[in-house]
C-alpha positions, 0 to 999 in steps of 0.5 A: 144804766150801762153804756150802749153798745154801738151796734146794739140796735143797728137793724132796727128801723123804729117808729114812735107812737104816742109820748116816748121818754126821750132817754129811750129814744136817745138809747136807740140812736146811741145803739145805731138804730134809725128813726123812721118818721112814717109808718110803713113796711120799711119800720122793723120796731113800733115803740108804743106805750099807749094802746088806745093811739090810733097808730098803734092799731094802724101798725098792728092791723094794716102792717103787721109790725111788732109793737114793744113798749119802751121797756124793750129798749131799756132791759136790752141796754141793761142785758146788752142784746135785744130781748124777745120782742113778744115778751113786751107787747103793750097788749095781748099779754097776761099782766098788762097793767099790772103794777105789783108790790110784794110782801113777807116773801123770800128774796128768791121767791120775789125775784121769780115772780119779778121775772114772771110778772116783767116778762108778761107785760106788768111791773114790779116795785118795792113801795106800797103805793097809789101806782100799785094794783096788787099786793102779792104776800104769802101771809095775813099780817105786816104793814104793807098787808094792813095798809093795803086792807084799807084800799082793797078797792083800788089794790088787790091782794093775792097769794103768789099762786095768782100769778102761777095760776095765771101763767099756767091757764094762760089767762088773768084768774079772778083775784078774789080767789087767792085772797090770802084769808083763804089760806089755811094753816096746817094747825087748822086741820084737826081730827073731827069731833066724836059727837055732833055740836049740841043744837039746843040753842034757839039759833043754829051755831055757825058750822066750824072747819071741822064740820065742813072737813067731815061734810066734805068727806062724807059727800065725796065718798058718797059720790064716788060709790055712787058714780062706780056703781053707776059706771059699772052697771051702764058698762054691764047693761049696754055691753049686752045690747051692742050690734057690733061690740068689742070682744067680750072676753072676761079679760076686757070686761075687767079691764073696762071696770079696772079703768072706770075705777082707776079713773074715778080714784085718781078724780076724786083723789085729785079733789081731795088733794088739790090746793083749791079744794072747796065745799063747792068742788064736789059736783053732782052726779049729772049727764056732764059728769057721766059724759066725761067719765065716758070719754076717759074710759073709752079713750083708755080703751081705744088706746091701750090693748090688753097686756101685762104691766111689768113688775118694776114698771109704771104704766104710761096712761094712754088717755092723751094719745091720739088714736093714730099716735099709737104705734101699736095701732097703724090707722087703717084707710078710708075709716073715720075716727070720732074726735073723742074717740067714744067706743060703740058700747057707751049709752046714747045719753053718753054719746049725745051730740058726737058722731056715732063710729064705724061698726068695726072701729073698735077692733083696731084695739086687737090689732097685733104689734105687727101684721104680716105684709102690711107696712108701718104707717102713721098719716097721710103727710108721711105717706106722701113725702117727696123724698126722705131728707132723714137719710144719711147721705150715701144711702138710699131708702129701700124701694116700695114693696107691694102690700098684699091685702090682709084679712081683718078678724071679721073676714073683712078685707083691708085695703092696702097701705098706699105706697110712697113714691121715691123721688130724687136729686143726685145720686146718694153715692155721690157726695157733691160738695155744696158749692157744686150743688148743680154739678151734672145739670144741664139747663134750658131756660125758655119763657124767662126771657120775655119775662125778665129780659136777656141781662137777667138771664145772662145773670143767671147763667153765670150763677149756675155755672158758678155751682157746677151747672151749665146752660144750653142755648138750644133744647137737646138730649143732654138737657136734664132740667127745663127752668120755665114759668108756665106750662104754655110752651111747645118745650115744656110738653117736649121736656115732659115727654121726654121725662126731664125735670121740669122746674121754675126760678123759685126752685133754682133760688131756693136750691142755692139757698140750701146748697143742695139739689133737692126734688121740688117741695113747694108748689111754686117750684113747679111751672104755673098751669095758668096762662093769661087768665088766672082763676082768682083775678077778682079775689082780694086776699090779705096774710097773717101769722107770717113772716120774713121769707114765708110771707114773701113766698105767700105773696108770690103764691098770690100773685101766681093765681092772679089774685090781689094781696092787701096789707090790710083787711076789709069786709071785702076780702075773699079770704085771709091766709092765716099761719095760726089761729090767733092775731087781730085779723084771725079774730076780725075774720071770724067775726065777719065771717071771712073765710079763713084757710091755710097755706094748702089752699093757696098750694091746691090753687097753684097746682091747678086744684080749682076745687079750693074754691068751691063753698063751703071751704073743704075742713082740710083748708081749715086747719092751722098751725101745722109744721111744714104747711109749705110742703108739696103734696106730690100726689097731686102733680105725679105727672110733673115729677117723672123726671125725680124718680131716677137719681142723676148719676155724675159721670167721671168726666164731669168731676175731672171737669169741674172740680179742679176749675171751681178750686182754682175759681174760689181761690182766686175770688178769696185772693180778689176779696182780700186785696179789694179789702185792703185797698181803699175801703177805710178812705171811701168810708172816711170821705163818705162821712165827711160829704154827707154831713147835711150842715156842710152841704147846705153851706157849701159855695162849691157845686153838690152833685148828684149822679143817677142812671150810671153804671156804678163803676162810672159813678165812682169815676165821676165822683172821684173827679168832682172831688178833685175839681172841688165839688162835692158828691152826694147821694142825697137828692135833697141837698144837690145843686147839680144832677148828672144824668145820661138820659131822663129817667123815672128814678127816685133821685130824678123825682127828688132832685127836680124839685130842689137843684139848679141844673140837670146836666149830662156827663159831658159837663164833668169831662169838659170841667176836668179839661179846663180845670174847673167847673165850666158853664152848664148852659151848653150841657144840659140834659136834653131827651126828646123821646122821653120828654115826648113820652112823658109829655113835659119839657125838662127845661120848663119843669126845672124852670117852674120848679125853682119859681114856687114849690109844686105842692106848697100848701098841700097835705098829701095822705097816701094809702098803705099799698100805694107803689112806690112805697109811701116812704118813698113818695113822702121823700118826693112830696116833701122836695116839692113843698107838701106834707104827708099826713100820717093819720087820715083826715075826716071826709069832711076835710077833703071837701072844705080845704080848697084854695081860691079857685076851688082845687083841692089842698088835701089829696087822697093817694091810693091804689085799686087795692086799697079803693074799698078802704075809702068808700065813704069818699066814693059815696060823696063824689070826693076824687082819689088819685094814684101815685102818677099825681105825684110822680108824673106831677113833679117831672111836668111840674104841674098839678094835674086833678084830671089825668090821674084820678082813679075811676071807681065806677 
């Protein structure tokens, strides 16, 4: 195996499930991967070869983490790149558990089969032994074939078609249908005998292959003629009785007859020439056959209008087109199309179980290619597009035009097509550079100050100005954009009346990411209509089949409507937000009758359309796997889009003012970055590598010092002074002897360090030590913060003494549920620093009751949160206390185990 590239797995944080070869772990570590000892959302890859492990189900269902086999690691190293994770899933792949051996095949065919099997969960080997499950061969002879015949109960013998057909049908096929014995050589097929075999013997002779061929041929010809006659007879009889039929011209009748005949010809020809033709393939003429024939004929009739075929052009079949996809037939509004498009002239027995079409539905086949006064249309999504990103820059689409109603063939007035509203960002004639995408935008920020605080607003202001925008401190006529989170401010209503553009911080962030000012295209881009009372405060929602930014956006939408997000799914979940119709959660939701909805359901609730909460769920919310499913339906919020009807034109004065300044800023930033890169970065990296070596820190006699609560610049200064004094600065709180902080603060470094350090001092201790040229006594520089200590109900000096006397959680085991905040990985560091153990699997209910100390206090504790309470109904039923995260965090600050203050009230 080749050497591992140093950064091949640099972005991988892995977790091991079950027994994995140590060589695989070494490959991961050599490639720069990081191992996590706890299963959490911080893990990027779960390595598992055994699907039966409990942690495998937890990783797949609770955390929705990608799980791969160890082969992913090995083959990624061989290919010198990370391979597709989906190809190495331990389950849900076609050839999982298949170990195949190829025989009597060409080398190129063997290589192709190896690739197909390996990338779909199977394995290949050259030797036929007891590990083999399948022998793939193209011949009925050979040593391997003869040996496999002796062990057919263990080894299944198949031909190569078994692999290709399984992949084509996306399911493993029955091996018994692909046995090489069923293959017929070309020499087996001969001309049938002129006379039937003699039948004078007492026992009938066994039919020969020639007899079977002749019987098949005769049966097919009879079925073919019978189906033709019945189909044409049915068509003629019903055609006379229909209320509102297709045009009764001879041309249409001829087309129907030709299509019926063509369908039968094609179907029976496929049966005759198929590779897997069998005597049982000729099905009798039944109601199902009639129904299938009717569907095929009607779909062609509705997808094609009469036209002449050009001599040199092959006719394109229209059976696969959906009714609305034909460019010659624009869909009519307010008309319902049956799912299979059955025309009304088909007999009742062929329409059984299907909705009856409207009377004028068949007239759609007679529509001309272009209709006067009618705009070409496709579907609702295209009619509601907020803007047209496909247009080249500098071009405007034509303005919406009035569409007069048109008269149909039967004198009915067709309703006009809905007009598409046009929304604009910048004027297309202004070629705005991406780095100045907010040029000409004047923002006024309203209610975000209460939400995020003034420091964050100041940072937003700098970013807006960096991209050419401006931020005013008061609302005025020059404001173009109002940045607000909700619609519950006076300024919002004034801006709406003035036809200003009202947007949220989500819109600003996405625009800066795209570097182009676009009209709002997601529901979160517009201010929320809800105040404190949100409609879904009692709803529990979980998410599946979303990744990365999409998953984060769905969580943000869940928060916006007041619902609670859970990383798992139980019977108590109100709904499942699903990206596509597959996966464990999707299957369980269908089994448990939990509603499965799409993102449009969330978007409509965010926009204030509470009809989405009505039961039964509207069918439009059950359509999964659509493209651009996050797109905003602007027709539902036209009052919020009034400011986007007119393009934003950049004045010449604005161009002259900002463009030169922006170029100068970019040049200066580039120069500063180069200077900073060339300065002390290599030295800092080298120093960090040396001081973070745990073996050095654990055996060090000089102070090992960590800082928390200081600005980054101040921390770098202090670290430099510590090094000059002979101390060791560190970023690992588990290894420090001194914690330096300006105030008592609830940071992760403080939570961990208080359990292990000897002194907690202020920055004055560093300054005094520098003055003396050596580390001075820490007594008079101990951290004292009476105000915060009173608020936390602790005395820091006493807590430090108790921590040095005995570890707080010594002898205790804690289990942390998935949705707890801070994340379980952070809480684990605190617990372990305090001498406790974090359990990776939930212990049985009985353990919580029986595992107690001499005073009767629990030694196995459940740490959870309100979102996860329903997972532990068995504990609640037996009155076993469960606790929130403050049991750990406040516990270490006070260095006391409090079983009363942090118990979750479940009643």
